[in-house]
FILUM-623120 format. One record per residue (C-alpha): residue in three letters; y negated, x negated, z negated; residue number from 1. Coordinates in nm, 3 decimals, padded with zeros to 5 digits. Last residue first. Layout:
! residues N
[atom 'ALA' [Y X Z] NUM]
...
***
This chain:
! residues 257
[atom 'ARG' [-05.095 02.313 02.174] 257]
[atom 'SER' [-04.732 02.233 02.160] 256]
[atom 'SER' [-04.739 01.891 02.036] 255]
[atom 'ARG' [-04.376 01.727 02.105] 254]
[atom 'ALA' [-04.023 01.662 01.938] 253]
[atom 'PRO' [-03.772 01.437 02.059] 252]
[atom 'PRO' [-03.381 01.517 01.995] 251]
[atom 'LEU' [-03.209 01.242 01.778] 250]
[atom 'MET' [-02.984 01.050 02.069] 249]
[atom 'ASP' [-03.057 00.711 01.938] 248]
[atom 'CYS' [-02.987 00.777 01.607] 247]
[atom 'VAL' [-02.610 00.887 01.711] 246]
[atom 'SER' [-02.587 00.539 01.789] 245]
[atom 'LEU' [-02.519 00.343 02.130] 244]
[atom 'ARG' [-02.451 -00.019 02.172] 243]
[atom 'PRO' [-02.124 00.079 02.435] 242]
[atom 'GLY' [-02.355 00.149 02.699] 241]
[atom 'HIS' [-02.745 00.242 02.574] 240]
[atom 'SER' [-02.915 00.358 02.901] 239]
[atom 'ARG' [-02.617 00.537 02.993] 238]
[atom 'ARG' [-02.533 00.719 02.666] 237]
[atom 'LYS' [-02.928 00.773 02.666] 236]
[atom 'ALA' [-02.929 00.936 02.994] 235]
[atom 'ALA' [-02.593 01.132 02.903] 234]
[atom 'ALA' [-02.791 01.268 02.619] 233]
[atom 'PHE' [-03.124 01.370 02.752] 232]
[atom 'LYS' [-02.894 01.536 03.043] 231]
[atom 'ALA' [-02.759 01.739 02.767] 230]
[atom 'TYR' [-03.084 01.784 02.564] 229]
[atom 'GLU' [-03.219 01.964 02.877] 228]
[atom 'ARG' [-02.928 02.160 02.928] 227]
[atom 'SER' [-03.012 02.308 02.602] 226]
[atom 'THR' [-02.797 02.365 02.272] 225]
[atom 'VAL' [-02.989 02.052 02.110] 224]
[atom 'ASP' [-03.289 02.219 02.167] 223]
[atom 'MET' [-03.579 01.988 02.205] 222]
[atom 'VAL' [-03.866 02.029 01.984] 221]
[atom 'GLU' [-04.166 02.208 01.961] 220]
[atom 'LEU' [-04.444 02.156 01.748] 219]
[atom 'ARG' [-04.792 02.336 01.651] 218]
[atom 'PRO' [-04.872 02.152 01.295] 217]
[atom 'ARG' [-05.059 02.395 01.072] 216]
[atom 'ASP' [-05.428 02.375 00.976] 215]
[atom 'ALA' [-05.539 02.634 01.200] 214]
[atom 'ALA' [-05.317 02.913 01.092] 213]
[atom 'LEU' [-05.402 02.825 00.709] 212]
[atom 'LEU' [-05.101 02.663 00.528] 211]
[atom 'ASP' [-04.861 02.819 00.286] 210]
[atom 'VAL' [-04.613 02.878 00.625] 209]
[atom 'ALA' [-04.675 02.469 00.689] 208]
[atom 'THR' [-04.475 02.435 00.397] 207]
[atom 'ARG' [-04.718 02.196 00.169] 206]
[atom 'THR' [-04.776 01.837 00.029] 205]
[atom 'ARG' [-05.142 01.730 -00.029] 204]
[atom 'ILE' [-05.264 01.411 -00.121] 203]
[atom 'MET' [-04.962 01.216 -00.116] 202]
[atom 'ARG' [-05.025 00.873 -00.222] 201]
[atom 'ASP' [-05.048 00.487 -00.109] 200]
[atom 'PRO' [-04.944 00.211 -00.361] 199]
[atom 'ASN' [-05.179 -00.081 -00.425] 198]
[atom 'ALA' [-04.923 -00.386 -00.591] 197]
[atom 'PRO' [-04.652 -00.162 -00.468] 196]
[atom 'PRO' [-04.387 -00.091 -00.712] 195]
[atom 'GLU' [-04.116 -00.201 -00.600] 194]
[atom 'GLY' [-04.298 -00.303 -00.305] 193]
[atom 'VAL' [-04.460 -00.230 00.033] 192]
[atom 'ALA' [-04.751 -00.004 00.122] 191]
[atom 'LEU' [-04.702 00.253 00.388] 190]
[atom 'ALA' [-04.730 00.172 00.739] 189]
[atom 'ASP' [-04.414 00.265 00.838] 188]
[atom 'VAL' [-04.439 00.627 00.666] 187]
[atom 'ALA' [-04.760 00.680 00.882] 186]
[atom 'ALA' [-04.550 00.579 01.234] 185]
[atom 'GLN' [-04.341 00.792 01.158] 184]
[atom 'GLY' [-04.589 01.104 01.141] 183]
[atom 'VAL' [-04.440 01.351 01.353] 182]
[atom 'LEU' [-04.054 01.512 01.337] 181]
[atom 'VAL' [-03.963 01.356 01.030] 180]
[atom 'ARG' [-03.615 01.465 00.948] 179]
[atom 'GLY' [-03.495 01.699 00.672] 178]
[atom 'PHE' [-03.214 01.783 00.341] 177]
[atom 'VAL' [-03.026 01.470 00.354] 176]
[atom 'THR' [-02.838 01.470 -00.012] 175]
[atom 'TYR' [-02.777 01.156 -00.107] 174]
[atom 'ASP' [-02.393 00.939 -00.113] 173]
[atom 'HIS' [-02.248 01.095 00.242] 172]
[atom 'ASP' [-02.435 00.811 00.427] 171]
[atom 'LEU' [-02.648 00.565 00.221] 170]
[atom 'GLY' [-02.469 00.305 00.413] 169]
[atom 'ARG' [-02.598 00.404 00.723] 168]
[atom 'ALA' [-02.959 00.310 00.655] 167]
[atom 'SER' [-03.114 00.301 00.985] 166]
[atom 'GLY' [-03.477 00.218 00.940] 165]
[atom 'ARG' [-03.805 00.328 00.726] 164]
[atom 'THR' [-03.601 00.621 00.574] 163]
[atom 'ILE' [-03.785 00.883 00.361] 162]
[atom 'TYR' [-03.697 00.929 00.005] 161]
[atom 'ILE' [-03.770 01.248 -00.219] 160]
[atom 'GLU' [-03.768 01.268 -00.589] 159]
[atom 'SER' [-03.797 01.621 -00.776] 158]
[atom 'ASN' [-03.445 01.688 -00.950] 157]
[atom 'ALA' [-03.115 01.531 -00.826] 156]
[atom 'THR' [-02.940 01.406 -01.120] 155]
[atom 'ASN' [-02.599 01.532 -01.062] 154]
[atom 'PRO' [-02.483 01.235 -00.845] 153]
[atom 'ASP' [-02.515 01.036 -01.188] 152]
[atom 'ARG' [-02.694 00.672 -01.107] 151]
[atom 'GLN' [-03.022 00.804 -01.090] 150]
[atom 'ARG' [-03.148 01.052 -00.784] 149]
[atom 'GLY' [-03.349 01.084 -00.483] 148]
[atom 'MET' [-03.328 01.353 -00.260] 147]
[atom 'ALA' [-03.343 01.306 00.121] 146]
[atom 'VAL' [-03.575 01.257 00.420] 145]
[atom 'MET' [-03.366 01.102 00.700] 144]
[atom 'GLY' [-03.667 00.924 00.993] 143]
[atom 'ALA' [-03.457 00.662 01.067] 142]
[atom 'CYS' [-03.100 00.696 01.072] 141]
[atom 'HIS' [-02.881 00.792 00.741] 140]
[atom 'ALA' [-02.641 01.031 00.932] 139]
[atom 'VAL' [-02.537 01.398 00.792] 138]
[atom 'TRP' [-02.214 01.477 00.670] 137]
[atom 'THR' [-01.949 01.654 00.837] 136]
[atom 'PRO' [-01.651 01.728 00.644] 135]
[atom 'MET' [-01.265 01.586 00.712] 134]
[atom 'PHE' [-01.024 01.822 00.791] 133]
[atom 'PRO' [-01.034 01.764 01.162] 132]
[atom 'ASP' [-00.954 01.376 01.085] 131]
[atom 'ILE' [-01.115 01.149 01.319] 130]
[atom 'GLY' [-01.432 01.114 01.091] 129]
[atom 'LYS' [-01.750 01.338 01.110] 128]
[atom 'ALA' [-02.099 01.254 01.174] 127]
[atom 'VAL' [-02.441 01.445 01.200] 126]
[atom 'PRO' [-02.780 01.371 01.334] 125]
[atom 'LEU' [-03.044 01.639 01.195] 124]
[atom 'SER' [-03.267 01.793 01.461] 123]
[atom 'GLY' [-03.115 02.069 01.487] 122]
[atom 'ILE' [-02.721 02.012 01.386] 121]
[atom 'MET' [-02.656 01.744 01.601] 120]
[atom 'GLY' [-02.357 01.553 01.659] 119]
[atom 'ASP' [-02.167 01.225 01.666] 118]
[atom 'PHE' [-01.712 01.217 01.634] 117]
[atom 'GLY' [-01.493 01.035 01.516] 116]
[atom 'ASP' [-01.320 00.642 01.432] 115]
[atom 'ASN' [-01.368 00.489 01.807] 114]
[atom 'THR' [-01.667 00.717 01.861] 113]
[atom 'THR' [-01.693 01.071 02.036] 112]
[atom 'ARG' [-02.018 01.208 02.154] 111]
[atom 'VAL' [-02.241 01.491 02.144] 110]
[atom 'TRP' [-02.138 01.762 01.913] 109]
[atom 'THR' [-02.326 02.049 01.880] 108]
[atom 'VAL' [-02.251 02.191 01.547] 107]
[atom 'LYS' [-02.309 02.529 01.444] 106]
[atom 'THR' [-02.277 02.597 01.123] 105]
[atom 'THR' [-01.974 02.814 01.076] 104]
[atom 'LEU' [-01.687 02.603 01.144] 103]
[atom 'PRO' [-01.941 02.310 00.967] 102]
[atom 'ASP' [-01.924 02.491 00.660] 101]
[atom 'PRO' [-02.135 02.335 00.355] 100]
[atom 'VAL' [-02.251 02.033 00.605] 99]
[atom 'TRP' [-02.181 01.721 00.306] 98]
[atom 'PHE' [-02.363 01.546 00.078] 97]
[atom 'GLU' [-02.519 01.865 -00.092] 96]
[atom 'PRO' [-02.530 01.745 -00.451] 95]
[atom 'LYS' [-02.590 01.987 -00.719] 94]
[atom 'ILE' [-02.967 02.041 -00.859] 93]
[atom 'ASP' [-03.095 01.952 -01.198] 92]
[atom 'PRO' [-03.299 02.144 -01.394] 91]
[atom 'LEU' [-03.683 02.230 -01.358] 90]
[atom 'GLU' [-03.873 02.058 -01.628] 89]
[atom 'THR' [-03.968 01.808 -01.371] 88]
[atom 'GLY' [-03.802 01.455 -01.265] 87]
[atom 'GLY' [-03.765 01.120 -01.451] 86]
[atom 'GLY' [-03.637 00.831 -01.328] 85]
[atom 'ASP' [-03.827 00.582 -01.086] 84]
[atom 'LYS' [-04.198 00.549 -01.094] 83]
[atom 'ASN' [-04.476 00.738 -01.057] 82]
[atom 'ASN' [-04.476 00.992 -01.351] 81]
[atom 'PRO' [-04.406 01.328 -01.158] 80]
[atom 'ASN' [-04.156 01.162 -00.925] 79]
[atom 'GLY' [-04.192 01.265 -00.583] 78]
[atom 'THR' [-04.245 00.952 -00.374] 77]
[atom 'GLN' [-03.975 00.688 -00.258] 76]
[atom 'ALA' [-04.015 00.502 00.086] 75]
[atom 'LEU' [-03.707 00.346 00.275] 74]
[atom 'PHE' [-03.519 00.051 00.426] 73]
[atom 'LYS' [-03.731 -00.155 00.684] 72]
[atom 'ASP' [-03.983 -00.256 00.450] 71]
[atom 'ILE' [-03.829 -00.119 00.106] 70]
[atom 'VAL' [-04.116 00.090 -00.055] 69]
[atom 'ARG' [-04.128 00.255 -00.399] 68]
[atom 'HIS' [-04.391 00.411 -00.614] 67]
[atom 'PHE' [-04.523 00.620 -00.320] 66]
[atom 'LEU' [-04.736 00.775 -00.529] 65]
[atom 'LEU' [-04.828 01.161 -00.629] 64]
[atom 'GLY' [-05.141 01.363 -00.572] 63]
[atom 'ASP' [-05.030 01.688 -00.491] 62]
[atom 'TYR' [-04.637 01.652 -00.514] 61]
[atom 'THR' [-04.598 01.919 -00.815] 60]
[atom 'GLY' [-04.866 02.175 -00.600] 59]
[atom 'ARG' [-04.694 02.522 -00.650] 58]
[atom 'LYS' [-04.568 02.563 -00.289] 57]
[atom 'ALA' [-04.452 02.146 -00.275] 56]
[atom 'LEU' [-04.278 02.211 -00.581] 55]
[atom 'LEU' [-04.103 02.547 -00.468] 54]
[atom 'SER' [-04.004 02.417 -00.092] 53]
[atom 'VAL' [-03.842 02.104 -00.215] 52]
[atom 'ARG' [-03.668 02.283 -00.461] 51]
[atom 'GLU' [-03.526 02.558 -00.201] 50]
[atom 'VAL' [-03.496 02.279 00.067] 49]
[atom 'ALA' [-03.258 02.087 -00.148] 48]
[atom 'LYS' [-03.055 02.435 -00.241] 47]
[atom 'PRO' [-02.993 02.486 00.093] 46]
[atom 'ALA' [-02.879 02.145 00.178] 45]
[atom 'VAL' [-02.739 02.143 00.567] 44]
[atom 'ARG' [-02.812 02.510 00.675] 43]
[atom 'PRO' [-03.123 02.497 00.492] 42]
[atom 'GLU' [-03.227 02.223 00.721] 41]
[atom 'MET' [-03.589 02.054 00.671] 40]
[atom 'GLU' [-03.838 02.014 00.982] 39]
[atom 'ILE' [-04.060 01.738 00.825] 38]
[atom 'VAL' [-04.453 01.703 00.945] 37]
[atom 'ILE' [-04.579 01.340 00.807] 36]
[atom 'ARG' [-05.016 01.351 00.832] 35]
[atom 'GLY' [-05.215 01.028 00.760] 34]
[atom 'ARG' [-05.196 00.701 00.589] 33]
[atom 'ASN' [-05.387 00.870 00.269] 32]
[atom 'THR' [-05.114 01.091 00.333] 31]
[atom 'ASP' [-05.048 01.487 00.392] 30]
[atom 'ILE' [-04.745 01.591 00.360] 29]
[atom 'VAL' [-04.638 01.903 00.568] 28]
[atom 'LEU' [-04.323 02.024 00.536] 27]
[atom 'LEU' [-04.173 02.293 00.790] 26]
[atom 'TYR' [-03.908 02.465 00.689] 25]
[atom 'ALA' [-04.154 02.802 00.620] 24]
[atom 'THR' [-04.335 02.742 00.953] 23]
[atom 'ASP' [-03.991 02.818 01.160] 22]
[atom 'PRO' [-03.987 02.533 01.418] 21]
[atom 'VAL' [-04.058 02.626 01.817] 20]
[atom 'ARG' [-03.766 02.561 02.045] 19]
[atom 'TRP' [-03.751 02.352 02.373] 18]
[atom 'GLY' [-03.511 02.340 02.677] 17]
[atom 'THR' [-03.544 02.720 02.701] 16]
[atom 'PRO' [-03.295 03.022 02.647] 15]
[atom 'ALA' [-03.044 02.750 02.601] 14]
[atom 'ALA' [-02.722 02.682 02.803] 13]
[atom 'GLY' [-02.386 02.624 02.681] 12]
[atom 'THR' [-02.238 02.289 02.894] 11]
[atom 'LEU' [-02.321 02.051 02.539] 10]
[atom 'LEU' [-02.032 02.235 02.388] 9]
[atom 'LEU' [-01.734 02.163 02.597] 8]
[atom 'LEU' [-01.826 01.796 02.664] 7]
[atom 'PRO' [-01.823 01.711 02.252] 6]
[atom 'LEU' [-01.497 01.905 02.230] 5]
[atom 'ILE' [-01.322 01.708 02.508] 4]
[atom 'ARG' [-01.159 01.484 02.246] 3]
[atom 'TRP' [-01.096 01.687 01.940] 2]
[atom 'MET' [-00.866 01.916 02.153] 1]
***
């Protein structure tokens, strides 16, 4: 059954090949390097999405530094003290390392691997092992956005990080709650250092729904349940062959203006 499941799910047709993200779940970070637009995924990490949305709405992130940036790995920000550790006065939140219920959360499985399966939930890449009872997790491809924490996995609070390259060694150890749709070039341009000598900063962070209509990003994301995405995924399999990774199959985003 599991060997044919990816093919079965990719045959379903969506009404259109592209979808418009919900403005309530678009996190818009204006930095001195440019705008970064992130699609958050509450089906995967509802507590993290709720916390980040709250902090953005009340302006907690405005002016904070990217205090730890490692080339080809990640960029961290979101601590009010602008360094590792600390957080807000809000209580820490529990880990959301695994997809809560992949049986009711629709996963579009796109391929089988030697040791499991790769798929998509919205714009997020996910993976699971060959054991059908093993939980599903989000893959740390470039552009993933997750909650930072201390050594204790129960210490996520306000810190977030964005991956600047594939970081699969972080899989199922950190709560991934979103993906960069626009602005990865700005992420990659951030000053490197622990801390950087001249750190970059988040000037303003809001969800799109809290922005004036004229300032909201207008984007579409390829619908992973559509025939267009099925063709896109098939083309990636042909072009990449055995080198293919789930990170090569992220649904593209485009401007809808």
